[in-house]
Structure formats: C-alpha cells, structure tokens
VMD Tcl script that draws the C-alpha trace (Angstrom):
set ca {
  {182.49 -37.13 23.91}
  {180.16 -38.78 26.43}
  {177.57 -36.40 27.89}
  {174.94 -36.32 30.63}
  {171.78 -34.22 30.99}
  {170.57 -33.11 34.41}
  {167.25 -31.36 35.04}
  {166.10 -29.40 38.08}
  {162.31 -29.10 37.91}
  {161.18 -26.23 40.11}
  {157.78 -24.85 40.95}
  {157.58 -22.38 38.04}
  {160.68 -23.15 35.97}
  {163.03 -25.92 34.94}
  {166.82 -25.64 34.76}
  {168.87 -27.95 32.59}
  {172.57 -28.74 32.33}
  {174.49 -30.51 29.59}
  {177.71 -31.85 31.06}
  {180.59 -34.03 29.98}
  {181.22 -37.11 32.09}
  {184.36 -35.45 33.48}
  {182.39 -32.48 34.81}
  {182.69 -29.80 32.15}
  {179.44 -27.83 31.93}
  {178.76 -27.29 28.25}
  {175.37 -25.61 28.36}
  {172.83 -24.40 30.91}
  {169.30 -23.42 29.99}
  {166.01 -22.71 31.74}
  {162.37 -22.56 30.77}
  {159.25 -21.39 32.57}
  {155.69 -22.62 32.89}
  {152.78 -20.95 34.61}
  {150.34 -22.47 37.07}
  {146.88 -20.96 37.04}
  {144.42 -20.64 39.89}
  {140.91 -22.09 40.11}
  {139.46 -21.46 43.55}
  {141.96 -22.90 46.05}
  {143.72 -24.96 43.38}
  {147.01 -24.22 41.63}
  {146.87 -26.04 38.30}
  {149.21 -26.62 35.37}
  {148.34 -28.05 31.98}
  {150.14 -31.36 31.48}
  {151.07 -30.55 27.88}
  {152.50 -27.19 28.95}
  {154.63 -28.98 31.54}
  {156.01 -31.67 29.25}
  {156.45 -29.22 26.34}
  {158.60 -26.97 28.56}
  {160.67 -29.91 29.81}
  {161.10 -31.25 26.27}
  {162.08 -27.80 25.02}
  {164.83 -27.54 27.63}
  {166.11 -31.01 26.74}
  {166.06 -30.19 23.01}
  {167.97 -26.94 23.57}
  {170.63 -28.93 25.40}
  {170.86 -31.68 22.79}
  {171.28 -29.05 20.06}
  {174.66 -28.28 21.64}
  {176.11 -31.73 21.11}
  {178.45 -32.43 18.23}
  {177.96 -35.19 15.69}
  {180.26 -37.66 17.46}
  {178.91 -36.86 20.97}
  {176.75 -39.36 22.84}
  {174.23 -38.34 25.50}
  {174.38 -41.35 27.76}
  {171.70 -40.57 30.35}
  {169.08 -38.08 31.51}
  {168.06 -37.58 35.13}
  {165.84 -35.02 36.86}
  {165.29 -33.79 40.39}
  {162.05 -32.07 41.29}
  {160.38 -29.94 43.95}
  {157.56 -32.45 43.42}
  {154.32 -32.83 45.35}
  {152.32 -32.17 42.16}
  {149.54 -34.71 41.55}
  {148.76 -36.31 38.17}
  {145.90 -38.72 37.40}
  {145.82 -40.76 34.19}
  {143.00 -42.79 32.65}
  {143.02 -46.30 31.20}
  {144.62 -44.96 28.01}
  {147.39 -43.17 29.95}
  {145.85 -39.79 29.19}
  {145.64 -37.12 31.91}
  {142.22 -36.93 33.55}
  {142.86 -33.54 35.12}
  {145.52 -30.82 35.00}
  {148.53 -31.19 37.28}
  {147.51 -30.20 40.83}
  {150.37 -28.06 42.14}
  {151.78 -28.51 45.64}
  {150.62 -24.98 46.58}
  {146.99 -26.16 46.40}
  {145.36 -26.02 49.83}
  {142.87 -28.57 51.16}
  {140.46 -27.30 53.80}
  {140.87 -28.27 57.43}
  {137.26 -29.54 57.30}
  {138.10 -32.01 54.54}
  {141.33 -33.08 56.25}
  {139.53 -33.70 59.54}
  {136.62 -35.43 57.82}
  {138.94 -37.97 56.18}
  {141.78 -38.43 58.67}
  {141.48 -38.93 62.41}
  {143.74 -36.88 64.66}
  {145.77 -40.01 65.36}
  {146.23 -40.65 61.63}
  {147.29 -37.07 61.06}
  {149.87 -37.28 63.82}
  {151.24 -40.56 62.44}
  {152.15 -39.04 59.07}
  {155.33 -37.35 60.27}
  {156.89 -40.51 61.68}
  {155.92 -42.51 58.59}
  {156.50 -40.04 55.77}
  {159.17 -37.75 57.22}
  {157.02 -34.65 56.65}
  {154.18 -33.43 58.88}
  {150.72 -33.46 57.37}
  {149.64 -29.90 56.69}
  {146.94 -28.96 54.20}
  {148.91 -29.57 50.98}
  {150.39 -32.39 48.87}
  {148.93 -35.43 47.08}
  {147.67 -37.57 49.98}
  {145.37 -34.70 50.95}
  {144.29 -34.02 47.36}
  {143.39 -37.69 47.00}
  {141.48 -37.62 50.29}
  {139.47 -34.60 49.11}
  {138.74 -36.38 45.82}
  {137.58 -39.49 47.68}
  {135.20 -37.28 49.67}
  {133.87 -35.15 46.80}
  {134.83 -36.76 43.47}
  {135.01 -40.53 44.03}
  {134.00 -41.14 40.41}
  {137.23 -39.45 39.28}
  {139.35 -41.89 41.25}
  {137.34 -44.81 39.88}
  {138.35 -43.76 36.35}
  {142.02 -43.50 37.32}
  {144.53 -46.08 36.15}
  {147.68 -44.35 37.43}
  {148.24 -41.99 40.36}
  {151.60 -40.22 40.11}
  {153.35 -36.86 40.31}
  {154.63 -34.56 37.60}
  {158.24 -35.81 37.71}
  {157.14 -39.42 37.23}
  {154.83 -38.31 34.43}
  {157.78 -36.69 32.65}
  {159.80 -39.90 32.92}
  {156.81 -41.90 31.69}
  {156.49 -39.53 28.72}
  {160.17 -40.17 27.92}
  {160.27 -43.94 28.45}
  {156.74 -45.34 28.58}
  {157.62 -46.76 32.02}
  {156.65 -45.80 35.54}
  {158.95 -45.53 38.53}
  {159.51 -43.37 41.59}
  {162.46 -43.03 43.94}
  {161.93 -42.98 47.71}
  {163.50 -39.51 47.84}
  {161.28 -38.13 45.09}
  {158.33 -39.85 46.73}
  {158.55 -38.07 50.09}
  {156.13 -35.25 49.10}
  {153.83 -37.89 47.60}
  {152.93 -38.68 51.24}
  {152.02 -42.25 50.26}
  {155.37 -43.94 51.01}
  {156.67 -45.33 54.29}
  {160.06 -43.62 54.15}
  {161.95 -46.00 56.42}
  {160.62 -49.18 54.81}
  {160.89 -47.84 51.26}
  {157.45 -49.15 50.36}
  {153.93 -47.81 50.04}
  {151.90 -47.15 53.17}
  {149.32 -49.88 52.54}
  {146.83 -48.97 55.30}
  {146.72 -45.46 53.81}
  {146.23 -46.80 50.28}
  {143.36 -48.96 51.55}
  {141.73 -45.96 53.19}
  {142.11 -43.93 49.97}
  {140.81 -46.82 47.87}
  {143.95 -46.96 45.72}
  {145.73 -50.20 44.79}
  {149.53 -50.30 44.58}
  {149.17 -51.49 40.96}
  {147.86 -47.98 40.24}
  {151.05 -46.37 41.56}
  {154.60 -46.17 40.16}
  {156.92 -48.95 41.39}
  {159.39 -47.75 44.04}
  {163.15 -47.87 43.42}
  {166.29 -46.26 44.81}
  {167.37 -43.01 43.24}
  {170.05 -43.65 40.61}
  {168.07 -46.60 39.19}
  {167.82 -46.82 35.40}
  {164.14 -46.66 34.46}
  {164.61 -47.37 30.76}
  {165.54 -46.02 27.36}
  {163.89 -43.22 25.41}
  {160.84 -44.05 23.29}
  {161.94 -43.97 19.61}
  {159.46 -41.26 18.57}
  {160.45 -39.09 21.56}
  {164.16 -39.71 20.97}
  {163.87 -38.43 17.41}
  {161.91 -35.38 18.54}
  {164.43 -34.46 21.24}
  {167.66 -35.26 19.44}
  {168.41 -38.21 21.71}
  {169.09 -41.86 21.06}
  {166.71 -44.65 22.10}
  {169.77 -45.97 23.95}
  {169.92 -42.88 26.18}
  {169.03 -44.04 29.68}
  {166.53 -42.27 31.93}
  {167.66 -42.46 35.56}
  {165.46 -41.82 38.60}
  {166.42 -38.70 40.52}
  {165.71 -37.25 43.94}
  {163.87 -34.46 45.67}
  {165.40 -31.13 44.66}
  {167.35 -30.12 47.79}
  {169.17 -33.46 48.17}
  {170.09 -33.14 44.50}
  {171.38 -29.62 45.14}
  {173.47 -30.93 48.04}
  {174.90 -33.62 45.78}
  {175.75 -31.05 43.10}
  {177.43 -28.86 45.73}
  {179.29 -31.66 47.50}
  {177.55 -31.31 50.88}
  {177.71 -34.84 52.27}
  {178.85 -34.86 55.90}
  {177.39 -34.11 59.30}
  {178.47 -30.63 60.40}
  {178.02 -29.27 56.87}
  {174.98 -27.28 55.81}
  {173.58 -26.46 52.41}
  {171.83 -23.11 52.16}
  {169.51 -23.39 49.17}
  {168.21 -19.96 48.21}
  {165.18 -20.44 46.02}
  {161.78 -18.88 46.65}
  {162.27 -19.98 50.24}
  {165.65 -20.38 51.94}
  {166.14 -24.00 52.93}
  {168.73 -25.16 55.45}
  {169.80 -28.69 54.60}
  {171.77 -30.97 56.96}
  {173.09 -34.48 56.19}
  {172.44 -36.81 59.14}
  {173.20 -40.47 59.80}
  {170.28 -41.05 62.13}
  {166.66 -40.76 61.05}
  {165.68 -40.59 64.71}
  {167.79 -37.44 65.10}
  {166.24 -35.97 61.97}
  {162.70 -36.68 63.18}
  {163.49 -35.27 66.64}
  {164.19 -31.84 65.09}
  {160.69 -31.54 63.63}
  {162.20 -30.70 60.23}
  {161.48 -32.15 56.80}
  {163.26 -35.51 56.50}
  {164.30 -37.18 53.26}
  {166.38 -40.09 52.01}
  {169.82 -38.84 50.99}
  {173.05 -40.59 50.07}
  {173.31 -44.07 48.60}
  {176.54 -44.63 50.55}
  {177.09 -42.19 53.42}
  {174.65 -40.10 55.42}
  {171.43 -41.95 54.58}
  {169.07 -39.15 55.60}
  {168.89 -35.39 55.59}
  {166.78 -32.87 57.45}
  {165.57 -29.58 56.03}
  {164.19 -26.42 57.61}
  {162.57 -23.77 55.45}
  {162.40 -20.00 55.92}
  {159.35 -19.40 53.82}
  {159.27 -16.99 50.87}
  {162.41 -15.05 51.87}
  {163.39 -14.35 48.26}
  {159.93 -13.01 47.49}
  {160.19 -10.62 50.44}
  {163.67 -9.52 49.37}
  {162.42 -8.90 45.84}
  {159.42 -6.95 47.14}
  {161.62 -4.61 49.19}
  {164.11 -4.20 46.35}
  {161.39 -3.23 43.91}
  {159.75 -0.86 46.41}
  {162.94 1.09 47.09}
  {164.79 0.72 43.78}
  {162.34 -0.33 41.08}
  {163.54 -2.80 38.44}
  {167.19 -2.28 39.26}
  {169.79 -4.55 37.58}
  {171.49 -7.03 39.92}
  {174.92 -5.52 39.27}
  {173.75 -2.03 40.20}
  {172.05 -3.34 43.35}
  {175.22 -5.15 44.40}
  {177.25 -1.98 43.93}
  {174.85 -0.11 46.22}
  {174.95 -2.82 48.89}
  {178.74 -2.91 48.76}
  {178.77 0.83 49.55}
  {177.38 0.35 53.05}
  {179.00 -1.03 56.18}
  {178.09 -3.87 58.50}
  {175.05 -2.84 60.55}
  {173.70 -0.50 57.84}
  {173.79 2.43 60.26}
  {171.13 0.82 62.41}
  {168.62 -0.14 59.70}
  {167.00 -3.59 60.06}
  {163.95 -4.88 58.20}
  {161.54 -7.41 59.71}
  {159.82 -8.58 56.51}
  {156.43 -7.29 57.64}
  {154.00 -4.85 56.05}
  {155.59 -1.99 58.02}
  {159.01 -2.49 56.43}
  {158.49 0.11 53.73}
  {158.37 2.88 56.35}
  {161.64 1.82 57.99}
  {163.83 2.97 55.10}
  {162.84 6.64 55.42}
  {165.89 8.85 55.92}
  {168.50 6.19 55.09}
  {170.95 6.21 52.22}
  {170.22 3.91 49.31}
  {173.37 1.92 50.05}
  {172.22 1.28 53.63}
  {168.80 0.15 52.41}
  {170.29 -2.20 49.81}
  {172.62 -3.87 52.29}
  {170.00 -3.95 55.06}
  {167.61 -5.99 52.92}
  {170.18 -8.79 52.63}
  {171.50 -8.39 56.19}
  {167.99 -8.61 57.59}
  {167.33 -11.88 55.78}
  {170.66 -13.18 57.05}
  {169.72 -12.33 60.65}
  {166.50 -14.36 60.32}
  {168.66 -17.19 59.06}
  {171.08 -16.75 61.98}
  {168.29 -16.90 64.55}
  {166.98 -20.04 62.92}
  {170.42 -21.66 62.97}
  {170.78 -20.96 66.68}
  {167.52 -22.79 67.37}
  {168.62 -25.69 65.15}
  {171.86 -26.04 67.10}
  {169.77 -26.78 70.18}
  {168.24 -29.66 68.20}
  {171.67 -31.09 67.41}
  {172.06 -29.66 63.91}
  {175.34 -27.77 63.64}
  {176.53 -25.77 60.66}
  {180.31 -25.71 60.93}
  {180.64 -25.26 57.18}
  {178.06 -23.64 54.90}
  {177.72 -24.03 51.14}
  {175.26 -21.81 49.31}
  {173.36 -22.46 46.07}
  {170.47 -20.79 44.27}
  {169.86 -17.41 42.70}
  {171.40 -15.08 45.27}
  {174.57 -17.22 45.38}
  {175.53 -15.63 42.05}
  {176.19 -12.36 43.92}
  {179.58 -12.31 45.70}
  {178.45 -9.17 47.55}
  {175.35 -10.88 48.97}
  {177.30 -14.02 49.86}
  {179.83 -11.87 51.74}
  {177.08 -10.05 53.64}
  {175.45 -13.33 54.69}
  {178.82 -14.72 55.78}
  {179.53 -11.63 57.90}
  {176.16 -11.86 59.67}
  {176.47 -15.61 60.31}
  {180.09 -15.21 61.39}
  {180.88 -18.34 59.41}
  {182.59 -18.94 56.06}
  {180.09 -19.39 53.24}
  {181.20 -21.04 50.02}
  {179.42 -21.36 46.68}
  {179.58 -24.50 44.53}
  {177.74 -24.63 41.19}
  {175.38 -21.83 42.26}
  {172.08 -21.88 40.41}
  {173.02 -25.05 38.54}
  {173.71 -27.23 41.61}
  {170.39 -29.12 41.48}
  {170.78 -29.96 37.80}
  {174.44 -30.87 38.35}
  {173.32 -33.24 41.11}
  {170.97 -34.85 38.61}
  {173.92 -35.28 36.22}
  {175.82 -37.06 38.98}
  {172.91 -39.42 39.58}
  {172.63 -40.01 35.84}
  {176.28 -41.08 35.82}
  {175.80 -43.28 38.90}
  {172.82 -44.96 37.25}
  {174.81 -46.05 34.19}
  {177.86 -47.10 36.17}
  {180.25 -44.20 35.55}
  {180.55 -43.45 39.27}
  {180.12 -45.52 42.42}
  {178.10 -43.04 44.46}
  {177.53 -39.32 45.04}
  {180.84 -38.63 46.74}
  {182.81 -40.55 44.12}
  {181.06 -38.65 41.34}
  {181.61 -35.25 42.92}
  {185.32 -35.87 43.47}
  {185.78 -37.16 39.94}
  {184.13 -34.05 38.59}
  {186.81 -32.07 40.42}
  {184.50 -29.19 41.31}
  {186.05 -26.58 43.52}
  {184.68 -26.84 47.04}
}
mol new
graphics top color blue
foreach p $ca { graphics top sphere $p radius 0.5 }
foreach p [lrange $ca 0 end-1] q [lrange $ca 1 end] { graphics top cylinder $p $q radius 0.2 }
display resetview
C-alpha cells in the first residue's frame, strides 16, 4: 500500500498523520516540545525540536507493513521561528520562537516609519514587534558579529526539511512569517536584505508549495524507517494547510481554526481585497483562490481553559460537555467577557449555565468579529471548523446556534496534517491540485 505522511508543526506540539493515498487515516500521533524564556526571548533547543519531529515520524513509520511504501513527507508549520547556522551547517543559537518580542526602540532605530508601513503591502502581514525580520534587525544592531558568522538564515520548518534531505528550500506560503519575501512577486525583498546585510545565497531558495525538495538522507532514512526514495515536499503555513485538509476552497466559505487563538480564514481571489481588510494575507491554492485572508481572535482557547479550570478544576472533556448540554441558549443571562472580572460573574449560576456560557461567550466574540468582517467584504456563508474544540459536538452546536449559521467539522484536529498529506501527494504527482486531492480522498464535507 502506498502511504503519505503529513505533519502539522505547531507552537508547542507537532501532529502527524499516516494516510493511504486514497485517504484512509491509518495513524495519528502528536509530540510536544517546550520553549524556554530568557528575558524577552522564547527559545527552543534545535535538537529538541528535530528529535520531537523525528520521533513523531518514526512512530508513524512503525505502523507500516512490510510491503507498504511511504512515498512522501510534507509538513505545514505555524512558522516565524528563526534559525541561524554556521559554515558547518551547525546551529549558532537556539531557535528564536515567534512569541519573542523586539522592543519598539530597536524597531524604530532600524526601520523608518515609511519602511514599517511598507511591510504590510509587501509581505501581507503588518510589522509588529515579532518575527524574523525584526529579530535579524535587532541582531544587526546589537550582535552584528553573530550575523557575520552565519551561513544560512532560515526558520524551523526549513531546518527540519534540511535535516531530512540536506537541501534548503522554502515555499512562498511558509515564508510569509519570515517577513523577508515579497509575497506578490514570490521572491526575496532585496532592498530589505541589503539593509539587513544578508545575501540571498544565505537564504533558502524559494519555490511553490507542493514542490519536491529531495529524497531522505540515507542515514536519516534508516533511523526513521523511511526509504531514501521517500520524497520531502514543501508545505504551507498552517492555516492554509488546515483549509486544504478541510476542503475550504471557495469565496463565501470560512474556516474556523480553533487552536490557541481562533483564526477566521477566508479564500479570496483578489490580493487587493485581502489587503484592504487589514487581515493576515497568505498565498493559498495552486489552482483556484490564489490568496487567503486571516483574522485572529487572540488566545481564546487559553481564556476558555482558564475559566473551565477556575469553575470546574481538571474536569474531563466528556463531563464538561454533559454539563454544557444541560443548559439552554442564553445560559439564563450569563455572559463572560474574558476579562479579569469574569470569575465573579458565575456566582449564583448553575454549573450547567456556567459551562455553556463559557463557550457561548467565545462564540459571541466570534460573531461580533464576523459582522465587522462582512463590512470588509468577507462573508461566511458556510463555516467549517477544525482544531481541538471541534472534537466536541456539543461545543460545535453551541457555536452554530450563536452564529446562526451551520457549522461543519472536517478532519477536526488532524486537518492541518491531512492538508500536508494532500500536498505531499500533489508534489509526487498523485493529484493535480488541492481540490482534486480532497475530492479523491472522499472526505465527508
């Protein structure tokens, strides 16, 4: 049987899927890694990162039978995590996580106001105080000697692929949070590279997602239970991959990706429309809606978890769902605002009302956000939900009732990794494009 491996590399964990080429999910697995904090920096040991990724891959390959062939591996990634390597391709520093904050003083010392404003149009994301372009600017200001020792500037996802193949490459989609790529042109932003003092030879070559990077290094193939003939295919940013794995391809559809933050994802045909919304813009489909726009409701899941633990302790998900199902729409007037005063609001209410109100309240924030997005031209006539909370039919029903729209679930927590499987298949010629792959897989939508 011919198999594909898809990886979804998140901020603190990686999900992996082993799938047959006709869409049967054989195994799902996850593994965690921990960033640590030094001052304002969120750091991750490079060996810890690759060891976790390799462990997930090995757990998946252990499931294959003797006559099975794993044809390709592909990963999507939250990305934005900087890696610097020396002349011997050894890491110079730990991985700098995307949560690392650069001071406003350093940003303003390196970039003019005009340059800062130009980032959004060029990159597709506004320049805040995070992500690699800013980390590199701070290094140029304070640690120029470190950049002089650097042979390769990349991100963690590209480093993983390099560890597998010995080759460098980055997709335009994966490169958006790199902040070094002109998104529309699909090439590096050369004036920015000149200002940073970085040559394009020190950066991964840019390709389309779905491009075969190479085969697995023999010593790595033996370690991971793969063949040197297994192809490594370049993936995308994580939310476009989730949309691919959930079959969200057309204007008027919305993906609701419920990770740490809740991200609303819209396929669009016009980059100008996407930019006009002020949202995060990324390259999307190979054939179809070429761009997408994303809006994030920050840290919603963390706030939900905080309220759940405050009122119910370490309650199992099934028990929580049973409580929430015992209340009615409106929760007898209880509404949380996700502020520090929320803990007082539950006094005098039944546990069932509190449980439902936590989810309803998050859904109302989402509803308000969707109303503002409609004014920007982004309509959600059909909603598909993925991520952790999508595994709860009760929570999905509550969100649907608040939004007054049908909400479906396709591939749930595995959607990002499934999307990577689809791209793996596209890369080796099994499928024409994302839509063709999704329909061949015959997932229920």
